[in-house]
Steps between C-alpha positions, in 0.01 A plus 500: 500500500793628297686253274841551360628287195871487433607373163841449372639335820574208297731235639676356198239364273230454762226786534441649846193678610466657850187667631512705815179591673470802724271304740714200535880469560530182309647446149429204264826417324598255249845405429689763692644500858349727771811700567565572128143594439492738800796682365368530141148608611635750733712652232217525243268645744746768609585591144855376513684271264422132590816285575623274238320164474661195667708269273287267288467139555428215259165456355467162691534683832264772402223267412550312820503805709165649392359516841263754659643659814327710744696732742448826687644835392591593865797321635471341855636704786855446597565337847733719703678406817257743691179321376378236732366177357245332722594152609259234399475236774401128428145413615635256756761737647229768515266267676773422763574859555128568555457222741798615704330823547166371604400407842539133601114478534442597127755268343358160435590240773433178321781262427554167332477224745526212254875472518703184535611562854139568601382172323769306690372651828144406428613157417656474843178601658306236311759232605462576865173324568625194322807489717279508819272228359807274429622544845172413670478183298861398568615563152819654622692439172243688292481778756885523503508528117236777500676676762820486305324656209362770717856590616653496149213715367535743788868559424440495116222771491702744681807451278289540189340809614834675582656356183257633263350775701154360552450609854140599568326636817267195490800289513626665826156389656446158348843367542507519892123392487607185307767443770264556778240262354754240445611532850150501646417185314813335615473601866135387512564161329818418695350613821193276438726199436698573818825571312514871628448614849160662569639817677738569201196443253287750709777760514569488119138501411425786737749727348391420149126575588599832656694590190220398275253716682735796469542441134115493458484836699769674299351370172162662578632847633743539209246399240409837294112568475268365427563220751321188369559132535565467136774758511646367830560158335622649174879454543576708193411808709795503759447721806749386746837333483631256758881508559610203713758588755831317522425305802166389344697364189731318725217364714317372181807321385541336854131405494522344161813317608322362798203389301714343236707304756176386668368377175824313411515330835217250431656418158864455600449263799866394512608836649387627850398874453348543860770706659550717191117563482482609872782749471345635173156533658621721787692708242196546288289602797734781587523636148125481468430724783795740399371522135153578627616780714705639212168566300370693788790717557627539150385815310595369158330159515170621326500779241169664401515566122182739468655775699653736238569788733740504801429687823721792391314533156174500697627776723601709207175450334307599815727816546419598138132463546505710822701769316240525218219531761683804656 
């Protein structure tokens, strides 16, 4: 290790000592700026006349500026237009970019199901048995109040989900499930009390049972392995999405209107609803058959979420594999 001591580089009245090591590019300096010291040290080492010292400052400034500074003798490389500086991405942005490149089967498929719209939907499911109990025990006012809550919550959960972007795949499944459960309870209870024709009750229940069996089937075939009952009932693992058809939505609206009017009739005895109920019953029968057929012939009613590759992508993959074998 070679050490050079430079004396006489005084700055005003304050003494300055600089030591340069051949094995280290650092200088320990007291009371002198890095740029001025580089110039003076370079001049002394090369045998030239050192530049004049900077103007002196007051003694108070010199005493307060006696600080040790460490700096490198080599200046940092200048950045030119040709030099490319790598762009540093935020971790969240990098994660999104990586997930967009990964197959759908690798990206985590869990979602938050504890949202306000889903809670309202679950409350509607819980209220359905109490509505049926009230009808069977001739408590029509209580049944009408719970039915009104179910209708308001049905409209409210959809608005909240769209307004604050809280849509979930689970919501697309349990929302029509809640409607069908409420409809089933009302049809059975009103049919048992003789307030609804038996043939219409059988038609509505038969369609709902067929749709329920189809939903169970699609849920099982779309569930990614391992297929277990615990994973089957884990609604945070969406595997299939149900998309109600337009006629199905219209039919649900008419069915709920029929059930509501049938529930109101025993409460409001001053008005005769018999003719209106008869016409509405035949309209509901027609839309029930029509909506059931729409699920059979529509290709977009059910979407399997665990198929990341389309038919064209599979054909390309198969072609590439055959080309490698050849």
